[in-house]
N, CA, C and O atoms as a printed pandas DataFrame, in Angstrom:
     atom_number atom_name residue_name chain_id  residue_number  x_coord  y_coord  z_coord
0              1         N          MET        A               1    7.710    0.055  -11.294
1              2        CA          MET        A               1    8.158   -1.075  -10.506
2              3         C          MET        A               1    7.014   -2.084  -10.472
3              4         O          MET        A               1    5.883   -1.732  -10.136
4              5         N          ASN        A               2    7.306   -3.335  -10.821
5              6        CA          ASN        A               2    6.214   -4.302  -10.863
6              7         C          ASN        A               2    5.916   -4.906   -9.500
7              8         O          ASN        A               2    6.672   -4.728   -8.545
8              9         N          LYS        A               3    4.811   -5.617   -9.427
9             10        CA          LYS        A               3    4.327   -6.124   -8.144
10            11         C          LYS        A               3    5.277   -7.139   -7.515
11            12         O          LYS        A               3    5.378   -7.199   -6.290
12            13         N          ASP        A               4    5.977   -7.939   -8.325
13            14        CA          ASP        A               4    6.928   -8.910   -7.779
14            15         C          ASP        A               4    8.087   -8.199   -7.087
15            16         O          ASP        A               4    8.553   -8.639   -6.036
16            17         N          ILE        A               5    8.542   -7.114   -7.671
17            18        CA          ILE        A               5    9.645   -6.351   -7.072
18            19         C          ILE        A               5    9.171   -5.698   -5.775
19            20         O          ILE        A               5    9.889   -5.696   -4.775
20            21         N          ILE        A               6    7.972   -5.152   -5.798
21            22        CA          ILE        A               6    7.433   -4.530   -4.588
22            23         C          ILE        A               6    7.317   -5.559   -3.473
23            24         O          ILE        A               6    7.711   -5.292   -2.337
24            25         N          ALA        A               7    6.785   -6.719   -3.784
25            26        CA          ALA        A               7    6.656   -7.760   -2.763
26            27         C          ALA        A               7    8.027   -8.182   -2.244
27            28         O          ALA        A               7    8.185   -8.413   -1.046
28            29         N          GLY        A               8    9.010   -8.284   -3.120
29            30        CA          GLY        A               8   10.347   -8.695   -2.715
30            31         C          GLY        A               8   11.065   -7.668   -1.858
31            32         O          GLY        A               8   11.885   -8.029   -1.014
32            33         N          LYS        A               9   10.767   -6.402   -2.065
33            34        CA          LYS        A               9   11.430   -5.324   -1.323
34            35         C          LYS        A               9   10.503   -4.683   -0.302
35            36         O          LYS        A               9   10.729   -3.552    0.127
36            37         N          TRP        A              10    9.472   -5.402    0.082
37            38        CA          TRP        A              10    8.445   -4.824    0.935
38            39         C          TRP        A              10    9.007   -4.278    2.239
39            40         O          TRP        A              10    8.565   -3.227    2.702
40            41         N          THR        A              11    9.957   -4.956    2.833
41            42        CA          THR        A              11   10.510   -4.489    4.103
42            43         C          THR        A              11   11.081   -3.091    3.968
43            44         O          THR        A              11   10.897   -2.257    4.855
44            45         N          GLN        A              12   11.774   -2.822    2.864
45            46        CA          GLN        A              12   12.353   -1.503    2.650
46            47         C          GLN        A              12   11.294   -0.478    2.266
47            48         O          GLN        A              12   11.387    0.688    2.650
48            49         N          ILE        A              13   10.306   -0.899    1.523
49            50        CA          ILE        A              13    9.267   -0.001    1.019
50            51         C          ILE        A              13    8.235    0.319    2.098
51            52         O          ILE        A              13    7.587    1.364    2.046
52            53         N          LYS        A              14    8.082   -0.562    3.058
53            54        CA          LYS        A              14    7.051   -0.429    4.078
54            55         C          LYS        A              14    7.113    0.925    4.799
55            56         O          LYS        A              14    6.073    1.512    5.096
56            57         N          GLY        A              15    8.305    1.414    5.077
57            58        CA          GLY        A              15    8.440    2.704    5.755
58            59         C          GLY        A              15    7.852    3.845    4.949
59            60         O          GLY        A              15    7.235    4.752    5.507
60            61         N          LYS        A              16    8.039    3.805    3.641
61            62        CA          LYS        A              16    7.464    4.844    2.784
62            63         C          LYS        A              16    5.944    4.756    2.771
63            64         O          LYS        A              16    5.251    5.773    2.771
64            65         N          ALA        A              17    5.439    3.532    2.762
65            66        CA          ALA        A              17    3.986    3.346    2.780
66            67         C          ALA        A              17    3.407    3.834    4.108
67            68         O          ALA        A              17    2.340    4.448    4.130
68            69         N          GLN        A              18    4.095    3.569    5.202
69            70        CA          GLN        A              18    3.626    4.026    6.507
70            71         C          GLN        A              18    3.619    5.547    6.589
71            72         O          GLN        A              18    2.730    6.136    7.204
72            73         N          ALA        A              19    4.606    6.176    5.973
73            74        CA          ALA        A              19    4.652    7.641    5.963
74            75         C          ALA        A              19    3.489    8.220    5.160
75            76         O          ALA        A              19    2.936    9.259    5.519
76            77         N          ARG        A              20    3.125    7.549    4.083
77            78        CA          ARG        A              20    2.048    8.043    3.226
78            79         C          ARG        A              20    0.677    7.830    3.845
79            80         O          ARG        A              20   -0.178    8.714    3.791
80            81         N          TRP        A              21    0.468    6.660    4.431
81            82        CA          TRP        A              21   -0.829    6.313    5.011
82            83         C          TRP        A              21   -0.655    6.033    6.503
83            84         O          TRP        A              21   -0.766    4.891    6.947
84            85         N          GLY        A              22   -0.389    7.062    7.251
85            86        CA          GLY        A              22   -0.072    6.943    8.664
86            87         C          GLY        A              22   -1.184    6.400    9.535
87            88         O          GLY        A              22   -0.927    5.962   10.656
88            89         N          ASP        A              23   -2.418    6.415    9.047
89            90        CA          ASP        A              23   -3.520    5.899    9.855
90            91         C          ASP        A              23   -3.618    4.379    9.826
91            92         O          ASP        A              23   -4.394    3.792   10.580
92            93         N          LEU        A              24   -2.837    3.740    8.960
93            94        CA          LEU        A              24   -2.830    2.277    8.934
94            95         C          LEU        A              24   -1.800    1.769    9.937
95            96         O          LEU        A              24   -0.757    2.393   10.135
96            97         N          THR        A              25   -2.089    0.662   10.552
97            98        CA          THR        A              25   -1.211    0.123   11.592
98            99         C          THR        A              25   -0.064   -0.693   11.000
99           100         O          THR        A              25   -0.097   -1.095    9.837
100          101         N          ASP        A              26    0.947   -0.925   11.829
101          102        CA          ASP        A              26    2.062   -1.784   11.419
102          103         C          ASP        A              26    1.559   -3.165   11.015
103          104         O          ASP        A              26    2.074   -3.770   10.075
104          105         N          ASP        A              27    0.551   -3.660   11.731
105          106        CA          ASP        A              27    0.010   -4.980   11.431
106          107         C          ASP        A              27   -0.537   -5.051   10.007
107          108         O          ASP        A              27   -0.359   -6.056    9.318
108          109         N          VAL        A              28   -1.196   -3.991    9.574
109          110        CA          VAL        A              28   -1.736   -3.961    8.206
110          111         C          VAL        A              28   -0.592   -4.095    7.199
111          112         O          VAL        A              28   -0.684   -4.865    6.243
112          113         N          PHE        A              29    0.476   -3.345    7.419
113          114        CA          PHE        A              29    1.601   -3.397    6.487
114          115         C          PHE        A              29    2.318   -4.741    6.549
115          116         O          PHE        A              29    2.805   -5.233    5.531
116          117         N          ASP        A              30    2.386   -5.334    7.733
117          118        CA          ASP        A              30    3.023   -6.640    7.857
118          119         C          ASP        A              30    2.234   -7.707    7.113
119          120         O          ASP        A              30    2.817   -8.568    6.455
120          121         N          VAL        A              31    0.921   -7.653    7.213
121          122        CA          VAL        A              31    0.080   -8.625    6.523
122          123         C          VAL        A              31    0.080   -8.364    5.016
123          124         O          VAL        A              31    0.072   -9.305    4.223
124          125         N          ALA        A              32    0.088   -7.102    4.624
125          126        CA          ALA        A              32    0.022   -6.750    3.200
126          127         C          ALA        A              32    1.205   -7.323    2.422
127          128         O          ALA        A              32    1.017   -7.869    1.335
128          129         N          GLU        A              33    2.393   -7.211    2.949
129          130        CA          GLU        A              33    3.607   -7.710    2.300
130          131         C          GLU        A              33    3.623   -7.439    0.799
131          132         O          GLU        A              33    3.990   -8.311    0.012
132          133         N          GLY        A              34    3.227   -6.238    0.405
133          134        CA          GLY        A              34    3.277   -5.854   -0.996
134          135         C          GLY        A              34    2.039   -6.208   -1.794
135          136         O          GLY        A              34    1.992   -5.935   -2.994
136          137         N          ASN        A              35    1.039   -6.803   -1.177
137          138        CA          ASN        A              35   -0.190   -7.177   -1.863
138          139         C          ASN        A              35   -1.047   -5.928   -2.061
139          140         O          ASN        A              35   -1.656   -5.427   -1.116
140          141         N          SER        A              36   -1.086   -5.438   -3.278
141          142        CA          SER        A              36   -1.775   -4.180   -3.545
142          143         C          SER        A              36   -3.287   -4.285   -3.341
143          144         O          SER        A              36   -3.919   -3.307   -2.941
144          145         N          GLU        A              37   -3.870   -5.440   -3.605
145          146        CA          GLU        A              37   -5.305   -5.598   -3.414
146          147         C          GLU        A              37   -5.667   -5.528   -1.931
147          148         O          GLU        A              37   -6.656   -4.897   -1.558
148          149         N          TYR        A              38   -4.872   -6.171   -1.100
149          150        CA          TYR        A              38   -5.110   -6.124    0.343
150          151         C          TYR        A              38   -4.951   -4.693    0.854
151          152         O          TYR        A              38   -5.779   -4.194    1.616
152          153         N          LEU        A              39   -3.879   -4.051    0.421
153          154        CA          LEU        A              39   -3.611   -2.682    0.852
154          155         C          LEU        A              39   -4.734   -1.744    0.415
155          156         O          LEU        A              39   -5.173   -0.889    1.184
156          157         N          SER        A              40   -5.189   -1.910   -0.810
157          158        CA          SER        A              40   -6.287   -1.100   -1.325
158          159         C          SER        A              40   -7.545   -1.292   -0.477
159          160         O          SER        A              40   -8.243   -0.329   -0.161
160          161         N          GLY        A              41   -7.823   -2.532   -0.117
161          162        CA          GLY        A              41   -8.988   -2.816    0.728
162          163         C          GLY        A              41   -8.878   -2.161    2.087
163          164         O          GLY        A              41   -9.865   -1.640    2.608
164          165         N          LYS        A              42   -7.698   -2.181    2.665
165          166        CA          LYS        A              42   -7.502   -1.552    3.976
166          167         C          LYS        A              42   -7.600   -0.026    3.878
167          168         O          LYS        A              42   -8.071    0.625    4.810
168          169         N          LEU        A              43   -7.160    0.539    2.760
169          170        CA          LEU        A              43   -7.316    1.982    2.561
170          171         C          LEU        A              43   -8.794    2.354    2.469
171          172         O          LEU        A              43   -9.225    3.364    3.026
172          173         N          GLN        A              44   -9.562    1.533    1.765
173          174        CA          GLN        A              44  -11.003    1.774    1.675
174          175         C          GLN        A              44  -11.635    1.730    3.059
175          176         O          GLN        A              44  -12.440    2.590    3.417
176          177         N          GLU        A              45  -11.262    0.726    3.822
177          178        CA          GLU        A              45  -11.829    0.530    5.150
178          179         C          GLU        A              45  -11.476    1.678    6.099
179          180         O          GLU        A              45  -12.343    2.193    6.805
180          181         N          ARG        A              46  -10.212    2.073    6.111
181          182        CA          ARG        A              46   -9.739    3.066    7.078
182          183         C          ARG        A              46  -10.115    4.494    6.707
183          184         O          ARG        A              46  -10.521    5.279    7.564
184          185         N          TYR        A              47   -9.978    4.832    5.412
185          186        CA          TYR        A              47  -10.208    6.208    4.984
186          187         C          TYR        A              47  -11.601    6.446    4.403
187          188         O          TYR        A              47  -11.978    7.588    4.143
188          189         N          GLY        A              48  -12.358    5.381    4.200
189          190        CA          GLY        A              48  -13.705    5.534    3.649
190          191         C          GLY        A              48  -13.731    5.859    2.171
191          192         O          GLY        A              48  -14.720    6.380    1.655
192          193         N          TRP        A              49  -12.637    5.550    1.491
193          194        CA          TRP        A              49  -12.563    5.813    0.052
194          195         C          TRP        A              49  -13.304    4.732   -0.718
195          196         O          TRP        A              49  -13.482    3.614   -0.235
196          197         N          ASN        A              50  -13.737    5.092   -1.939
197          198        CA          ASN        A              50  -14.303    4.064   -2.800
198          199         C          ASN        A              50  -13.166    3.240   -3.412
199          200         O          ASN        A              50  -11.992    3.592   -3.296
200          201         N          ARG        A              51  -13.534    2.160   -4.053
201          202        CA          ARG        A              51  -12.538    1.226   -4.591
202          203         C          ARG        A              51  -11.590    1.902   -5.584
203          204         O          ARG        A              51  -10.377    1.696   -5.534
204          205         N          GLU        A              52  -12.144    2.696   -6.470
205          206        CA          GLU        A              52  -11.331    3.358   -7.490
206          207         C          GLU        A              52  -10.299    4.291   -6.864
207          208         O          GLU        A              52   -9.141    4.314   -7.283
208          209         N          ARG        A              53  -10.716    5.049   -5.873
209          210        CA          ARG        A              53   -9.793    5.986   -5.209
210          211         C          ARG        A              53   -8.666    5.230   -4.509
211          212         O          ARG        A              53   -7.500    5.607   -4.618
212          213         N          ALA        A              54   -9.012    4.172   -3.800
213          214        CA          ALA        A              54   -8.003    3.388   -3.083
214          215         C          ALA        A              54   -7.014    2.737   -4.056
215          216         O          ALA        A              54   -5.807    2.742   -3.816
216          217         N          GLU        A              55   -7.523    2.190   -5.133
217          218        CA          GLU        A              55   -6.639    1.564   -6.127
218          219         C          GLU        A              55   -5.738    2.597   -6.780
219          220         O          GLU        A              55   -4.569    2.313   -7.043
220          221         N          GLU        A              56   -6.253    3.786   -7.048
221          222        CA          GLU        A              56   -5.434    4.848   -7.633
222          223         C          GLU        A              56   -4.347    5.285   -6.659
223          224         O          GLU        A              56   -3.217    5.545   -7.071
224          225         N          GLU        A              57   -4.670    5.369   -5.390
225          226        CA          GLU        A              57   -3.661    5.705   -4.373
226          227         C          GLU        A              57   -2.513    4.697   -4.397
227          228         O          GLU        A              57   -1.344    5.079   -4.346
228          229         N          VAL        A              58   -2.852    3.414   -4.475
229          230        CA          VAL        A              58   -1.825    2.370   -4.491
230          231         C          VAL        A              58   -1.010    2.460   -5.776
231          232         O          VAL        A              58    0.214    2.344   -5.738
232          233         N          ARG        A              59   -1.672    2.665   -6.911
233          234        CA          ARG        A              59   -0.946    2.798   -8.188
234          235         C          ARG        A              59   -0.004    3.995   -8.163
235          236         O          ARG        A              59    1.134    3.900   -8.622
236          237         N          GLU        A              60   -0.467    5.111   -7.633
237          238        CA          GLU        A              60    0.366    6.313   -7.536
238          239         C          GLU        A              60    1.573    6.049   -6.640
239          240         O          GLU        A              60    2.689    6.467   -6.950
240          241         N          PHE        A              61    1.346    5.363   -5.547
241          242        CA          PHE        A              61    2.454    4.995   -4.649
242          243         C          PHE        A              61    3.466    4.125   -5.383
243          244         O          PHE        A              61    4.673    4.338   -5.267
244          245         N          GLU        A              62    2.978    3.148   -6.137
245          246        CA          GLU        A              62    3.876    2.279   -6.909
246          247         C          GLU        A              62    4.688    3.083   -7.910
247          248         O          GLU        A              62    5.866    2.796   -8.119
248          249         N          ARG        A              63    4.079    4.086   -8.531
249          250        CA          ARG        A              63    4.810    4.925   -9.495
250          251         C          ARG        A              63    5.917    5.719   -8.826
251          252         O          ARG        A              63    6.973    5.928   -9.422
252          253         N          THR        A              64    5.691    6.162   -7.602
253          254        CA          THR        A              64    6.706    6.951   -6.911
254          255         C          THR        A              64    7.927    6.103   -6.543
255          256         O          THR        A              64    9.001    6.641   -6.273
256          257         N          LEU        A              65    7.761    4.793   -6.532
257          258        CA          LEU        A              65    8.869    3.905   -6.181
258          259         C          LEU        A              65    9.805    3.644   -7.350
259          260         O          LEU        A              65   10.967    3.285   -7.157
260          261         N          GLY        A              66    9.297    3.826   -8.557
261          262        CA          GLY        A              66   10.059    3.507   -9.759
262          263         C          GLY        A              66   11.109    4.499  -10.034
263          264         O          GLY        A              66   11.840    4.369  -11.016
């Protein structure tokens, strides 16, 4: 699933993202609106992951949506 589709369906996808990364707040998901770079940055901040790990988490999540 490409980034444009994710951004367009963010409202529906947001619940799945919240289930996966429960430590992130609703506000983070509302601001992210499908922006993988923003989401990756918030994952790094909240979970203490390095950039590569956070980006891989987001990519894996995107794959599960397809």
